[in-house]
C-alpha positions, 0 to 999 in steps of 0.5 A: 383545731382543724388544719385548713391547708394540706400538710405532707403526711411525712411532715405531720405523721411519719418523719422525725423532728431532726430530719424535718428540721434538716429540710426546713426552711430555717436550715436551708436559708441559714445554710445559704447565709453560712455559705455566703459567709464562708465565701466572703471569708475565703475571698477576704483571706485571699486578698479581696477588699473585704473587712472583718466588720462586714464578716461579723455583720453577716455572721451575726445574722445567719439565723435571723431570717425575715421570712416575710421580707424575703417573700415580698422580694421573691414576689417582686423578683420571681427568683428566690436566691435573689430575694434572700440576697436582698433580704440578707442585705437589708440586715447587713447594710455594710456587707451588702456590696460583697454578699454573693460576690462572683457567685451564681445561684447554684453556689448556695442552692446546690451546695446547700442541697449536698450539705442536707444530703450529707447530714441526712445520710448520717442520720439514716446511718446512725438509725440503721446501726441501732436497727441492726444492733437490735436485730442482732440481739434478737438473732443471738437470743434465738440462734438455736430455736428451730423453726420451719423453713420455707421455700415458695412459702411452702414448708422446707427444711428447718432453720433457726429463728436466729438464722432467719434474722441474720438474713435480714441483718445481712441485707441491712449491713449491705445498706449500712456500708452504702450509706457510709460510702455514699456519704464519704464519696459525696462531692462539693460543687464549691464555687464554679460560676455561671457555667463552671468555668469560674470566669467571674472569680478569675476576674476578681483575682486578676487571672490568678488561677491558684487563688481561684483554685484555693478559693474553691478548696477553702470554701469546701473546707469551711463547709466540711467537705474533703472532696470537690467536683473539679469539672461541673456546669452551673450545677454539679452533675445530677448523676450524684443525686441518682447515686444517693437515691439509689442507696435510699431505694436499696434501704427501702427494699431491704426494709420491705423484705423484712416487713413482708417477712414479718407479715407472713410470720405474723399470719402464721402466729409465730412472730409479731411486731409489738402491739400495744395494750389499748391498740385497735387492730380493726374497727369492725373485728375486735380480735384482729392483731393487724401488722400495721407497722410492718405494712406502713414500712412496706407502704413508705418503702414502695414510695422510696423505691419509686422515687429512685427512678425520678433522678434518673429522668432529671439527670438524663434530661439536663441540657448541656451546662444546665437547665432549670427543669431540675429545680422544682423536681428536685425540691420534691424528690430529694427531701421526700425520699429522705424523710420517707427513709427516716420514717421507715427507719423510725418504724423499724427501730420500734418493730425490731426493738419489740419483736414478739415470738411464740415458741410453742406455735413455732414448735407446733408448726414444726411437729405438724411437718417434721414427719414429712421432712424426716422421711429420708432419715427414717428411710436411711435408718430402716435400711441400716437395719436390713430393709430393702431401700426400694421397698421402703421407699414405695411404702413411705410414698404411700403412707405419706400420701395417705397422711397428706390426704387425711390432713388436707381432705379430712382436717385430721392430724398427721399420722405418718409416724403411726403408720410407719411404727405400725408397719414391721417392714421399717423395724423401728420403734417409737423411741427410735423414731423419737431420736431420729425426729430430734429437731436439733438434728435438722437445723444443720450449721444454723447456730454456728452461722449465726455465731460466726455472722454476728462476730465476724460480720456484724461486730466488725462492721459496726465497730468502726463506723459511727 
């Protein structure tokens, strides 16, 4: 049956059930209720006339949300928090007088957003760890596999596939650390009141500042936060949203870089993303093996990167203690950024767990370019045999141009080595050239760098971080 109303592709196509559940209406409004319970429990523990019976009544209805009743109330009040206070009160008649006592709307809305972001950061952090582990296995396996390096996407000195994978891992490790740090540094709004002065709570506790401070800390602790904003307006500073989405944009940029590299390598027929047995690459061209997963990673990554600009505007335009033009915007930008990052990581898990490598194609490409790359080594070997460096250099330049024209103008094979062997001025035999052209002599410290990086950077960083 066709769907008759629009659904975000992030919901019906890309994001995972766990991330979708985290930003669902059920989770959101159940968290509002948990916050109301936490507030009532803390107020009761500090001496306000709230009874265990009221707490129990509220606690037993946390997940029993009547969405239709809440919707009716919202039509009447044009206020979502008031609508849910009344819907909750209908289910908790005994607790009705003390629900939301002393609080303003942002007590539930802002603190819930922070809970969602914290849990979402943990989900992304765990998935990124798995991506790094899979890429590390690939890097270890191909630490010594020589391949043609590229600068400006032009042939350059050799590297190894393990070293190239470590470059991707290094970017993801920086994101891994950023996700961890941002989750740890996330601050809870707590209970601050209409303009952040906590005046309503000070009144409730008869001007006892210590109890107001204890209330703030108790609620934060009940909701699993160690850090609180000491200063706020009605809302927590939207600078924190900006910091969070900048971390997500950083992850998206790393993913885009990896997926772009993979698309380039797929064009070279060296490395490909997994391709299912019955997968169709093109509706018109049956032979195609389009890198659709990598392309999707790039598409979603651009979306996340673009969203990172959004909270900067929201933060910059908040007036004094608050204005409400942030609300509708944040309902879109924050969940969509997390859902898109989740989708990116799901794709990365699939791609990095099934990379297909073609060593013979890699070797063939090396052999096509190696004669040019080895010219300096050949030059030095001939000089050691008594040759004149300047004469040799000019001959080498001329032969290189000749071989290059043969490749580009005639479509022929690289015959530079044949030209050099045939010229007695170089004094080199075919066997000597073979020794000079041993690819393992052109990869430098790459294998050792891979070994050191995986042991000292990856292993150590992943060990203590979830």
